[in-house]
N, C-alpha and C positions, 0 to 999 in steps of 0.2 A: 299882392305879391311885393316883395322887397327887391331892391336892386343890389347886386353883388358884382363888383368889377374885378377883373384880373388883368394884369399886364403880362404881355408875352413879347418875345423878341421878333424882329422882322422875319427871320428864317422860319420860325414856327407859324407865323401868320401866312406866309406864302404856301407852306405845306397844307395848312388848313383850307386855303382857297382852292387847292387842287382837288380836294375831296369834298363831295357834295353831301354834307351831313348837317343836320340841325344841331349846331354846336352848343347853343344855350340849353336845349333839351338834353343833350348828351351830358353836359356838365351837371345839370340839375339832378339827373338820375344817378350819376356817379357819386355826387355829394350825398344824396339820400341813402344810397346803398352803403356807403362807407359809414355814415352816421348810425345806421341800423346795426351794422357789424360791431361797431364800438359799443353800442348799447348792450348787445348780447354778451360781448366780452366782459363788460363791467358787471353785468348780472351774474355771469359765471364766476367771476372773481369773488363777488359778494357771497355767493352760495358756498364756495370753498372756504372762505374765511369763517363763515358761520359754522360750518361743519368742524373746522379745526378747533374753534372755541368750545363747541359742544363736547368734543372728544376730550379736551383738556379738563373740562369741568365735570366730567361724568361722575367722578367719585366725591365731589363736593356737594354740600347741602344746597338745595335750591333757595333762591332769594325769598320765596314765599315762606319756607320753613324757618329761615333765619329771622325774618321779621316777626313771625308768630312767636318764636322762642323768646326773642327780645321783649316783645310786648307782654307776654305772660310773666316773665321774670320781673319786669318793672311793676306790673300790677300786684304781684304777690309778695314783694319785698317790703311793703309798707309795714310799719309797726304801729303801736297804739297811738303814739303822739301824732302820727299822720292822719289818724281817723277823725280828729277834731274838725268839725265843720263839714264833714262828709255826710251826704244823705244816707239814710239807713240801708238802702238797697246797694250802695257802694261799699259800705262797711263790711258786708258779708265776705268780700274778697279777703280782707285782713283776717277775719275770724276763720275762714276756711284754711288759710295757710297755717294758722296757729294750731289747728287740729291735726295737721299732718305730722 
């Protein structure tokens, strides 16, 4: 366990002495409870942000589709001068695009 110190004024200290409570336990529980509330709040914010982003991008192409389209166009735009030095199994991509 780690040590956490808090400074309080004299008036607060006198009030605390009148009440018989385990103050260190009370403070530990209050801190734990508040930290858990903040964690849930942050999670809720993250979910809302994610949903907003999803709604905005609903009509756009997915990243997977964009990458595949880019790779396919890059693969099939080669011409004959780019086939020099290619293995025969890779040259078929150039031949296939010429047939189209």
